[in-house]
N, C-alpha and C positions, 0 to 999 in steps of 0.2 A: 555554114560557112568557115567551121575552122578545119580544112584540108590537114592539116599538120598538128590536129588532138594540141595544139599549146593550153588548152581548160586543164585537160590532164596535164602536163608538162607543170604547169603552173602549182595546182593541187599537190603534186608531190613534190617541187620543190619548199613549200611551206610545209609541208609534214617534216623535211630534213632541218627548216630553220627552226622549227619550233624544239624538233629536238635537240639541235645544239642549244637553243635557252634552256628544256628542263634538263639536259646533261649538265652543264655549267650549276644550275642551281641546285644538281644535287650531290653533285663534287663538294658544291659548300655546306650543303647541308651534314654528309661525311665526317666535314671537319669541323661543323662547330654543333653536331647532334641534335639538329635543328631542322625541320623542316618550313622552317618563315621566309627562310631566301628566294625559297620558290613560290611562296606567293607572294612575296612583294614584289619579286621580279615580272609576275603577272600582272599584280595590279597597277605596277608600274608601265607595263608595258600596254595595256588596257588603256589609260589614262594620255601616255602621247599620242596613243594612235587616233583617239577618241579628236584631241586636238586638233592634229593634222588633217584628220577627215571635214572637221567640220570647218575646219581654215586655207584648207588646200588654194582656192581661187582666190583668195585675197593677200596669201604669201607668196606666189607666183606671179602675179601684178604686179604686187608693190615691188616684187625683188626685180622687175623687167623694167619698172616705171611708164606704166603703162595706164594707158587714157582712154578713156569712153570715147568713143566717134559715135557720130548720127548716120542716117545712110544718106545725107546730104553730103558728108566729109567722105564719105567709103562707099559709092553706091558698088562698085564691082562686088566689094566684101560679102555685101547684104543680100547681094542677088545669088551670089554663089551660095553663101551658108543658108540664105532661107530656102534656095531650090532643093539642096541637100536633107533639110532637118524634115522640109513636109514629103521628101521622098520617101525618109526613114520613120514617118510619121510620129513624128518627135517637136517639142517646144522650139521657137528660137531662142538659142544661145543671146548673152548681150557679148558685145561684140568690143575689141580692145585694138588699138596699136600701139606699139614700142618703139620708141622713137633712136633705134638703134640701124645703122648698116648693116650690122650683122644678121645672114638671114637665115630666120629660123618663124618657126610658130610654135604653140600651145594651144590646148584646151585643158580647162580644168575644172573643176566643179562636183560637187559629192551624187551630184543624179542630172539627168537632162532637164528636170525644171529649175534647179539652180547653177548651170554652166555657163561657161564664160570661154571665148575664142579668141586667140590674138594674134596677132601677124606683127612681125617688125616693117619698120620701113624700108629694111634693105631688101626681105624677102617680096614685098610687093614690087620694086624696081624691079628685081633678078627674073621673076616668072611672068609668063604668059598667062591667059587666065586658063588654058585649060590644065594647066601644069599648077596655078594655083586651086583650082577646083581637087587636084587630084589628093593635093595637101592636107588639105581643107576637110575632105572625107575621110583621110587616115585620122585627122586629130578628132573629128565629131565621131567615129567607131572609140575613142580611147574611153570619151564618156559613156557612149551605150553600153561598151560593154565594162562600164563599171570600173575601169581601169585608174580610176583614182583612191579608190577604196584597195584595191588591192597594193602598191605601189605604199599608200600612207599605214597600212599594216607591216609589209616587208621593212619600209625605212625603220618605224617604231621597234620594231624587234631584233632586227639588226643594232639600231643604237642602244638599249638596253644592254646586248650583252657586250659591245663593246664597253658602256658605262661600266659593267661591273667585272667586267674581266681586269681595267683599267683601277679598279678598288682590289683586287686580287693585286696585282704588283705591287702595290702600297702600304698595304694591312695584309697580306698573306691570306693561304687561302684557307684559315679557321684554326683549330683548334696546333698549334706546331709541334705538340709533341705526339700525334699521330699522324699529322698529316707529311706526305712527302713533297719538299721544298719543292723538287725536279718538276715533278709532276702539276705542283700549282701556278710555276712558272709556265710550263709546254701550254696547259688549258689555256692561260691568262694571256698567250701569243699567239695561240692556234684559232680558239676560239671567234676571236674578231675578223680574222681573216677569212676565217668559214664562212663568217655569217655574211660581209661583203659577198665573196664570190656567188654566193646564194642569192644574195639582195640583187649581183649583176644579169645572173641566169633569170629569175623573174622579170625584170625590166624587158633583156631583150625577146624573150619568149612573146611580153605582150606588144612590142615594134611589129614583130613578124604578123601576132596576130591584127594590127591596127592596120599593117600594108594590106592585109588579105582581104579583107572585109571593109575597110573602105574603098578598095578599089572593085570590091562586089557592089558598095554604094553606088559609085559614081561609074560605074560599066568601063573604065578605063587604066587596066592598070599600067600602061605604057605612057600616061601623063605622068604618072607620079614617079616611074621611074626617070624619065627626062628631069623631073622636079627635082632627084634627090642628088643626079649628076650635077645638077648646076649649084646646088647647095654647097656638096658638100666642096666644090672648088671654092667659092662664094665664102666657107667659114675660114679656108686657107688665108685668104687675103683680108676679111674682117672678122676675125675671131671675138667674142667677149673676152673683158677680162676674168684672173682667175678670182674674181670676191665669192666670199662662203656664201652669200644671200643668193645668188646666182648659180654656184655648183649646186645648192642645194634644190634647188628649184629645174638644175640641168635637162633630170630624166623623164621631165615633163615635154620635152620640147622636140618636135621629129626629128633633130640630129643633135649629134654632139655639139655643142657650141665652140669649144677650145678648139683650138690648132694643138694638134698630140702626134707622138709617133712612138714608135717601139713597142716599150712598156706602158706607159698610159693610153696608147689606144686597146693593147688586150685587156685591159680593165675599164674598160669604156662602158656604159650602162646602155651603148646603142650598139647592135649588129653591126657586124663588116657594111659597108655602104656596098660594096659589090655582089657580097650574097644577098643582100636585098633585094638589088636591082636585078639581079639573075634569079629569082624569085617570082619575080614583076613581071618578066620577061616570058618565062615557061607557065606563068599564069595565064597570059596574055596568048599563047597558045593551046588552050584548051577552052571549050565552052564557058563562062562564066554562070556560076548559081546565083 
């Protein structure tokens, strides 16, 4: 299903991200003449990754103030999710609805056995059944592709890099008699920027993968393309507020939930909508695998 080799791209990007982290640790170690900073950063990274991974479903659902729904309350959601999860031979996830008119959806959970799918009230009003099926196929593939783990690790490593860089700016780069202060400042400023760019690139490759694999699951890439067009327009009319909890969960959503342009769009964790739609339309022109 991975026609664009996104799995290989993700592995390569992770290699670069870890190289930035270890390079930062080595820089500090050279100044302090100790390897302890490298080990400390690695342990902090593992701890934060584990926390984010095990609590990803709770954190995202809480951020969106979502509530669980029964089949009687959301029969269409249950019908579509049951059909697609059965088609993928995976267990039925928990289903939530978020009380906001901002059109969006996300799936989260550390594995298919502990997954949850959430749609906003806005997206359920905006899309027809076929388009909603395309969106849910995309979201379920994030769970099946273990993208929550991928995103958690990327966010944790990028967060550690940023924290250590901030410490370097506050306390210096180590032994000031031997360290180059200009090099320390440059490293402290550039390392978080590089980490953010790599994290963004990882998120974008996973979105392309979910578009492609989700469309293979539904057998209907044009339905997702149509949904993405409507969602992009809907977000401009009803964006989410720039609350930090929502910002932290935004990478899980099918579309960037915030109104933005220019630089904000360039550094979005989501690929350009026009490019996603174009890929889906080209996918519809060839036999689905």
